[in-house]
C-alpha positions as a printed NumPy array, in Angstrom:
array([[ 10.389,  14.406,  26.092],
       [  9.433,  13.104,  22.653],
       [  8.129,  15.658,  20.176],
       [  5.17 ,  14.845,  17.916],
       [  7.428,  15.185,  14.875],
       [  9.654,  12.351,  16.121],
       [  8.951,   8.99 ,  14.557],
       [  7.832,   6.299,  16.96 ],
       [  9.388,   3.21 ,  15.388],
       [  7.497,   0.771,  17.617],
       [  4.2  ,   2.327,  16.539],
       [  5.273,   2.188,  12.86 ],
       [  6.138,  -1.514,  13.287],
       [  2.779,  -2.252,  14.929],
       [  0.931,  -0.428,  12.134],
       [  2.887,  -2.384,   9.523],
       [  2.158,  -5.633,  11.342],
       [ -1.58 ,  -4.873,  11.174],
       [ -1.324,  -4.172,   7.446],
       [  0.521,  -7.446,   6.873],
       [ -2.047,  -9.344,   8.952],
       [ -4.918,  -7.895,   6.913],
       [ -3.127,  -8.765,   3.665],
       [ -2.414, -12.319,   4.8  ],
       [ -5.995, -12.847,   6.059],
       [ -7.196, -11.955,   2.572],
       [ -4.583, -14.225,   0.979],
       [ -3.14 , -11.354,  -1.057],
       [  0.429, -11.248,  -2.266],
       [  1.466,  -8.079,  -4.063],
       [ -2.072,  -7.032,  -5.014],
       [ -2.326,  -4.197,  -2.438],
       [  0.748,  -2.511,  -3.989],
       [ -0.873,  -2.591,  -7.426],
       [ -4.159,  -1.336,  -6.002],
       [ -2.341,   1.488,  -4.219],
       [ -0.8  ,   2.52 ,  -7.528],
       [ -4.218,   2.54 ,  -9.195],
       [ -5.377,   4.883,  -6.409],
       [ -2.534,   7.306,  -7.14 ],
       [ -0.051,   6.176,  -4.482],
       [  3.462,   5.525,  -5.769],
       [  4.001,   2.293,  -3.815],
       [  6.003,  -0.628,  -5.146],
       [  5.857,  -4.185,  -3.857],
       [  9.186,  -3.526,  -2.135],
       [  7.826,  -0.363,  -0.485],
       [  4.79 ,  -2.292,   0.767],
       [  7.109,  -4.914,   2.271],
       [  9.052,  -2.139,   4.045],
       [  5.794,  -0.652,   5.363],
       [  4.845,  -4.025,   6.808],
       [  8.03 ,  -4.257,   8.871],
       [  8.085,  -0.607,   9.925],
       [ 11.018,   0.435,   7.727],
       [  9.026,   2.931,   5.656],
       [  6.729,   5.707,   6.789],
       [  3.09 ,   5.351,   5.697],
       [  1.521,   8.556,   4.42 ],
       [ -2.098,   9.613,   5.016],
       [ -3.162,   9.046,   1.399],
       [ -1.694,   5.536,   1.581],
       [ -3.569,   4.818,   4.821],
       [ -6.801,   5.956,   3.204],
       [ -6.184,   3.726,   0.183],
       [ -5.258,   0.724,   2.357],
       [ -8.444,   1.16 ,   4.369],
       [-10.433,   1.109,   1.129],
       [ -8.53 ,  -1.889,  -0.281],
       [ -9.023,  -3.967,   2.864],
       [-12.547,  -2.687,   3.483],
       [-11.927,  -1.923,   7.156],
       [-12.348,   1.149,   9.369],
       [ -9.245,   3.119,  10.304],
       [ -9.373,   1.678,  13.822],
       [ -8.48 ,  -1.748,  12.453],
       [ -5.318,  -0.422,  10.796],
       [ -3.97 ,   1.29 ,  13.899],
       [ -2.399,  -0.558,  16.825]])
């Protein structure tokens, strides 16, 4: 039985894939990382790349900022 505290890597990868898709649809390169930093999230371009492939956990404040940056509801971010 999987506990809630366990990380579901497939879910993290799917979330990252959605973030990458939104970034690519908007033809953005590293701009979301800079915009995250402006919103108080310590996210580098490298960290954003790791988020997109599911290698880095995405924190709630980062999700909120990404939703604002992309102008989408939370449902669009989640798989």
